[in-house]
Every structure is written in C-alpha cells, then in structure tokens.
N, C-alpha and C positions, 0 to 999 in steps of 0.2 A: 357589652362584651362582643368581640368579633366572632361571627358564626358562619357556618357554611353548610351546604347540603350536598353530600357526595354520592348518595345512593339513588338518584333519580332515574338512572338508566336501568330500569328493571326488566327490560325486553328489547329484543332487536327491532329495528325499524325496517327490516327487509321484507320482501314478499312472503307472507304466511309466517313471519317470524323465524325463518330458517337461516342457517349460516351460509355464507357465500360458497364454500365448497359443495354443499348439498345442492344449491341452485345450479351451480355449474354442472354438476353430475346429471341433474335432470335435464338440462338443456342438451347436453351431449347425448343422453339417452333418447330424447325425442328425435334428434337428428339421425341417430343410428336406426331408430324404428322406421322413420320415413324412408331412409335408404333402403332398408330391407323390404319395405312394402313396394317401393318403385321398382327395384331390381327384380323382385319376385313377380312382377306384372300383376299385382293385385290378386294373386291366387290365394286359395284358402290357407295353404301352409305358410305363405308369407304373412298373411294377416295374423294367424295364430302365433307365429314366432315373434312378430312385433308386439303384439299384445302381451305375450309372456315376458318379453324383455322389459316392457314398461312396468308391469305389475311387480316383477322381481326387484327392479332397481328402486321403485318407489317404496316398496315394503321394507327393503333392507336399509335404505338411506334416510327414512322419515325419523325426525327428532320429536319426541314427545316431552313436553314440559321441561325443555332445556336439558334433557338427558341425552347422552350419546346414542347414536343410532346403532342398530344391530351390526351394520357393516363396520362402523367405527370401533365398536367393542371387539369384533373379531380381528380387525387389523391391528389393534393394540395388543391383543393376545398373541398374534403372530410375531409382532415386533418384540415383545417381551421374551417369548420362547427363543427367538433368534439371538437376542442379546445374551441370554443365559447359556445358550449352547456355545457361543464364542467366549464365554467367560468375561464379558464386559462388566459384569456386576461385582467382580472381584479385583482388588488391588492389594499388592503386598509392598510394604515399605522396605527399602534396602536394609534396614536394621531389624526386620522381622526374621525370627528363626526359620520361618517357612519360605523365606525369599529364595528363589531359584529352584524350589521343589516342583517338579513338573506336575505332580498330583495335586498341589495346592496353589501354585502360582501360575497364572496364565502368561506372565512375562511382560506385563505392560511397564514401560519406562515411566509413564505418568498416568494418572487416572483417565480412562477413556472419555468421560464427559467433558474434559477440558478441550478435547479436539486440538486444533491448531492454535494454541495459546502459548506464548513464550515471552520472556522479557526482551525489550528492545535493546540491542547492543549499543550502549552509550559510552563505553570505555574509550578514553582518548579524545572525547568531544568537549571536554571541559565541564561536562554536566554529569560526572560520574556518580554523584550522590542521588540522582533521580532514579526512581524505579517506575518504569513505564511498561505496561503489558500490552502486547499486540495480539489482538484476536482476529484470526483470519479463517473462521469456520464457514463452510459452504451454506448458502441459503440466506445469508445476511451480509450487509455491507461491513467491510473490515473496519475495526475501530481500535482506539487506544484508550487505556484506563489508568488512573492515578488514585491512590488511596490517601484519605485525609482522616486524621483522628480529631474529633471535636469533643469539648466538654459538654456542650448542649446547655439547656436551661436548667439550673439547679433548683431543687425543691426548697421550700422554706416559707417564710412569711411573705408570700406574694399574693396580691389581690387579683381579681379578674382583669382589672385595667392593665396591670403589668403583663399578664399572660397575653392579653389581646394585642398589646404593643409589640411584644417579642414575635407573635404570630404574624403580624403585619410586616415587621422587619424582615422576617424570613421570606414572606411572600415577595417583598421587593427584591430580595437576593435572587429568587427564582426568575423573576421578571428580567433582571439584569442578565442572567445566564442564557435566557431564551432569546435575546436579541439577535438580529441577523449578523451583527458585528462580532459576535462571540462564536468560537468554534465548539463550545460545549453544547451538545444537542440532547443531553440527557444526564441523569444522575441516579445514584442509588443510595438510599438511607438505610443504615444498619443499626439495630439496637440489640446489645448482648446482655443477658442477665445470667450471672454465674455466682456460686458461693463466694462470699467475701473472705479474703485471706486476712485474718486477724493477727498474723505473726508480728508485723511491725508494731502494731498497737500494744501487743502483749509485751514485747521487748521494751517499749517505751515505759509502760506501767511498771515493769520490774525495775527499771532504772530509777524511776521516781520513788518507788517504795523503798529501795535500798538506802536512799538518802534521808529517810524519815528518822527523826530522833524521838518524837513524842509517842510513847506507848499507848496513849489514849486513842490514837488514830487507827489502831490495829483493827477494831471491829468494822470500821468504815472500809478499810482495805480489803478485809475478808468478804465483806458484802459486795464490794465492787468486783472482786475476783469471781464470786458466784454469779454475778450478773454477766460477766464476760463468758463464763462457761455456758450459761443458759442461752445467750444471744448468738454465740459463734456458729452453731449448727444451722441457724435460721437467717443469718445476715446475708443479704444480697449485695452484689456489685454490679453496677450498670455502666456499660461502655457504649459509646456512640461513634460511628464512622460514616464518612461520606465518600462516595466514589464518583469521580468525574468521567464522563464518557465523550470521547473525541472521535466521531466517525470520519473515515478517510474520504472526505468529499473533495470535489474539484477545487473549491476555495481553500480548503486546508492544505492540499498538496501544493497549490500555487504559492501560498505563503511559505511553506517549508522550503520549496525550491529556491525562492527569492532569497531567503536567509542563507541557505547553503551556498549559493553563488556568491553572496556578499562577503561571506567569511571563509570561502574556499574550504568548506567543511563537507563531509559526507552527508548524504540525505538523511541518515539517522540523526546526525547533529542538528539539521534543520527542524526535523520533527520534534526532537527533545527541546529545542529552543522555544518553538511555538507552544508546546504543552507546558513548559515551565512558566512562560509569560502568563498563559491563561490560568494556570493553577495558582500563581501568586496573586492574580486579581481575584480569583474566587476566595482564596484564603483571607484576603484583605476585607472583602465584602462580608464574609462570615463573621469575622471579628467585629466589624461595624454593626452587624445585626445582633450582637450580644450572645454569640454562641460560645463564649469563653475562650479558652486556649485552643488554638488551631495548629496542628502539626501535620506536615506533609511527610508521609512515611517512606523511608528507604527500603531497600530489598530485605534486610534482615527483620526489621520491625513489621513490615507488611506480611512476610512469610510467617512470622511468629503469630500474627493475628489469624492468618488462615489456619494454621496448625491448631491454635487454641479454639477456634470456632468449631473445628471438627472433633477434636479430642479435649474434653473439659479437664482432664488431668494435666494438661500443659497450660502454663500461665501465659497471658497475653503479653506481659512486658519482659518475659525472659526470652531474649532473642539472640543470645550470643552464638548458639549453634544452629540458627535457622537459615535455611537456604531454599531456593526454588525447587531443586530437584529432590529434596529430602523432607519437605515440610508436610508431606501428605501421609497421614497415618493409614495403616492397613484397614481395609473394611471389606465386608461381605454383604451385598444387597439381598434383601428378601422381599417377600410379598408385603409383610406388615411393618418392616422396619429395616434399618441398616445396622449391622453389628460392627462396631468400631473398636480398633485396637487389636494387638496380636492375640490377646486372650478374650476378645469380644466382650470387654467389660462395660461398654457403653452401647446403648440402643437408641437410635435417632429415628424419629418419624417426621415426615414433612407434609405440610398442607398448604394449598393455595387459598387465598381470600379474594374471591372475585368481586368485581365492582357491584354486581347485582346483589351480592350478599350483604352489602351495607345498607341498613334501613334508610329510607328517604325521610329522615327527620333532621331537625336542626341540631348541628354539632358544634361545640365550642372547641377552643384550642386544646383542652384536656380530655377530648373524647376517647383517645387511646390510652389514657393513664391506667385504667384497670388491667389492660393487657400488657403494658410495659412494666409497670411497678406494683401492680395489685394482685398478682397471682400468689395464692397461698403456697407456703412451703409444704413439703411432704412430711407428715408427722412421724414416719418410719414405722418399723414393726420389730419383731423379735430378731430378725436377721439384719436389717438395715437401720442405720441411725437416721435422725431427721436431717433433711437437706433441702435447700431452696429449689425451686423448679427452674431447671436450666433450659433456656430457650433463646432463639434468635428470630427477631422480626426484620424482614427486609422489604423495603418498598422501592420499586423501580419507577422512575418518571421519565417519559420521553417527551420533549418539548415539540409542539406543533406551532409553526409560525402563524402570526395573527391572521393573515390573509387566508391561509388554508382553513384555520379554525372557524373563521367567519363564513366561508363558503359552506363547510360541512354543517354548521349550525343553521345556516339559512335553509338548507335542504331538509333538515330535521324539523325545524319549525313549521315549514310548509306541509310536510307529511303529517305532522301531528295535528295541525289545525284542520287539514282535509278530513282526517279520520274523525276528529271530534265533530265536525259539521255533518259528516255522513251519518254518524250514529244519532245526532240530534234529529236529523231529518227523518230517520226511520223510527224514532221514538225508542231507541234501544237504551237500556240502563245497564252500564257495565259495572265491574267491581272496583272502579277507581283507577285502573291501570292507565287508561288513556289520559285522564287528568294529571297523573303523576308524570307521565312522559312528556306531555305538553308543558307542564310547569318546569320540568328539567331543561328542555330545549330553550324555553323562553328566558330562563335564568341565565344560560350560557350566552344567548344573544345580547342580553343586557350587560353582562360582564365583559364581553369582547367588543363593545361599541368603540368606534374610533375615538382615540384620545384617552382611553382608559389606561393604556400602557400595559394591558394584560395580553398574555398569549395562551394558547391552548396547551393541554397536557393529556397524555394517555398514561395511565398508571395501573400497576398490578402489585399485589403483595403476597408474600409467602412467609411461613413460619416454620421453624425447626424446633422440635422438642426432644430433649434428651433424658433418658432414664438409666438407672443402674442394672435393670433386668426388665424382661417383658411386663411383669406385673407393675413394677415402679413406672414404666413408660405409659401403661394404660391409665394409671391414676394421674400422672402428670398431664396427659392429653385431656383428660376429663376436666381437670382444674383450669387448663388453658382454654378449653371450650366454654366453660362457665364464665371466665373473665372476658372472652370474646363477645358473649351475649350481653354483658354489662357495658360493652363498648359499641353497641348497636350493630354488631356483626352477627348475622343469623346463622351462618354455618361456615365450617372450614372444610374444604374439599380435600381430603387426605389422598395422597398420591399412591394408591395401592398398586404395588408391583413396580413402581418407578421412584421409590425413595432414594436410591443411590444416585439417580440422575438429578431429581429435584433438589437434592441436598446442596448442589453446586449453585442453585439460584439464591441461596442464603449466605453465600461467601462474597467478599468484596471484589467481584469480577464484572459487575454491571451487566450481568446477563439476565435472561428470563422473560424477555418480552419480544414477540415476533414483530417484525417491521409491518407497517400498514401504509396504505397510499398516502396518509397524512404525515408520516414521519420519514419516508424515503427522501 
C-alpha cells in the first residue's frame, strides 16, 4: 500500500527555533541599541536605555513552545478591535431586511475579507462561459482562479491496492501541474459534507410503489418507508471541488499578450484563453487519474457553491438565482463563531490544521477518511432533530519547482545532520525531535532526487464546522476533533476572534497561504 509521512516538520530549523519576523525584530533591536549607545557616547543613560530596549523587545517577542509572543497577541487584539470598530465583521446581503439600516448594516458592497476579488470580464471574448476570478489583494502576487467539480474516488468494494493506485495517479497529476511548462502554481482541494437530500429518492420510491399490484409486498414497502424515515436525518452527502491557481507571472502575461495579439483580442481575452487551455488540460488529467466526472463551473454554478458552503440551507446544485454580487449571505462575526443568515440560524467555527499538528507516522491513502466521512451525526435533543455534522475541509497546495525544493532540502539536511552530530559529540540525549527532523529532511532529499519527476509543495489545511446553535456547534466541533485525532491530527487551532475572516479560506477562492521565498 502506498504510504507517506507528512508530519515530520515538527519544529522550525531557524536559530533558536524562532520565526523569521522575530529574528528580524531582534536584529533591528540590536542595531537600534548600538546606535543609542554610540550616539550617547557610552554614558550611563545611553547604556541603561539600550539595555532597557533590548530586554523589553526580547521579552515581548519571545515565542515559547510555538505559542504566539506577547507582542503578537497584543497586535492581534488591536487588529481585531480595529476591525470590529469599522464593522468589518458584519455583512448584510441585499435581500436581508436589515440591508441599508445604518444601525445594523456597515454598508459593504461585498464581504471585506474578499478584498480586491472580482470576476474577469470575458463578455465578447468568445469564452463567455468561463468564470475566472481575479484576486489582486495587497501583499501577494495577483492571481486567477477557476473552480472544478469532481466526483472523486467513490467508496465501495475497493482494496488497498486500488486505493494506492488512485493515490499514485493523483500524485502524477500534481507532478504534471507543477512542471515549469504549466501556468498552474497551486491548487485548493475542498470536501463538503452536508445532510443528504432524500427528496428525489422518496419520489422515485413513491412512483414505484404506486405501480405495485401484489398486496403481499405491502409489509416490505412499509418496512422500507420506515428505513427511509430512520436514515434520512442521518444521511450525509459528500461533494468535492478543486480550484486551480494561476499567478500573474511574467511567463503567464507573455503568453496572454501573444495570444491577444494573434487574435486581435483584448488582454482579458488572452488571459481567458490561457486559463481555459490550462483548465482543459487539468480536467483531462483528472479524468485520466480516475477522479470520475469532472466539470468546470461557470458563474452561476460556482456562485451557488460559494453560497451553499456558507449557508447550509441553500443547495449546492440550485444555481438559477446565483450571481457574484448576491451569493454572499448575511453574517456577523464573533469571538467564538460566525452567525450566518438574516436570523443567525447557523453558527460556523473555523480552525487551521498546521503541518506540525500531523503526527510523524506512516499514513496511507485513507488517512483522512475518519475526518472526511467518519464524523458521527448529532443525535439531537428535545429542541433539535438529529442531523449530520456539517463541515468543509480545505487543503491548499503551493507548488515549489524541483530545483528550489532541492536547494531548500539540502540546507535542511545539512542543518539537521550538524545538529545531530553536535548532540552526539556532547553526549546529549534528546526527546527524539532531532531524529524526526533529520528523517523528514532525508526523506525529502530522497524523494526530490533528479529523475524522480517530483516537485516540492507547501501545504496548509483549514476546516469549517457549522451548527444550528452555539450548543450544537460545540458538540459538532468536539466530534470533529475526535475524528481528527483518529486521522493522526493532534490538534485543530481554532481561529478565536477571526472566524469571519478564516471562513473565506474554506471557500473555493484558492486563498489562505502566504507566499514564501520558495513559492514567489
């Protein structure tokens, strides 16, 4: 069975295990202290001021056990206070009765976390059926995204060999997308679990029963009806989506300009042509990888997906009235969750699954199955009926070209081997962290050897859990956490105070991962 180990990166390899912003702050602090000492002529007040500055900055920016520093926590609280003061945590849909009320509606045309995101104007380019989003937010390279619906791998009578083959085929698809000849530099995988709508099956059963002539079958029919009534509140429906990410690189714009000149089309037409060609290639490779039916979504279907991911009362496939400007339901962000809907009938909580939270153990192709399809349904209580646990799991992948990945791996292997040799020389016995880090970097070095066809990847995951009220949400999060533990995930970092912003990382927008020196 094909296996992998994802959780080997249990700590940073920087000096003292600190993040780069902290190390940068320390360096600037030391320079400022030296400047004060020199400009003060070495007097007592200059020495005291420099020492006070050093101690204050070191104490407020020090990170303990991968926890945020005091300065980071205070900065986050200040940012949250500023957001709430400007009303960035509240959005009102145009159909909301409170829309336009100055006391309840801050007046945002679109939700603030979207930033500068809008559909690419492709009307009149010959590619009017394409729905391409342009993301031009500050602090990151501009990029375009396309949403694809996939069936995925169906459950059933499959053995480990079949799952391993499908996993390998999907890995080949990722390697094809990561090649330098491809403009796709990253993708997002989404899995949505919602209550299954039994209406179509019930209608089918009624039609079949109406044609029955033999009265001896009535007990079986009644038994089947009872079974439907029992299963309906607990049945889940699983939907999968994939989002392609096209950064606005020099090579991408050169190809779009060439196509635009060749066809005397506007630059938007050239962009749409390049994106369509790459999307068709990706859809073909996905079908070859055994992902079932693959559909590239237009505007209405994509907007219906976004609306349904935010508001579970809306169906994913009902897209007749869906549009970009109106697909966003009303919501009010809070410290513990987001209240969604004009009557706040849904509560959503979002958490991040950081790479270090994944245990460094051998994982097979089905390692996420408990979290994707194995979460128990809510049994209900006196006020609420039974219902499956509504959740969305999002995984964002950014591809790293092979040569950059090898260079980074070479540095990590060197640092790990040096640390290991130093500890052996001193006779130190650690808790196994050094060995886990060394084995992780060595595995990457072996996987990225020239000729392997592999490229690097940086990934992050987030999960959104929805309940019908705060108590229902707490129970749902507890069940999701238990399923995550069964999936070798030690913890989910819930986004306290930022759920309204983090919620957008679980939408098909290909966002949620900051650029690094390896992905720029």
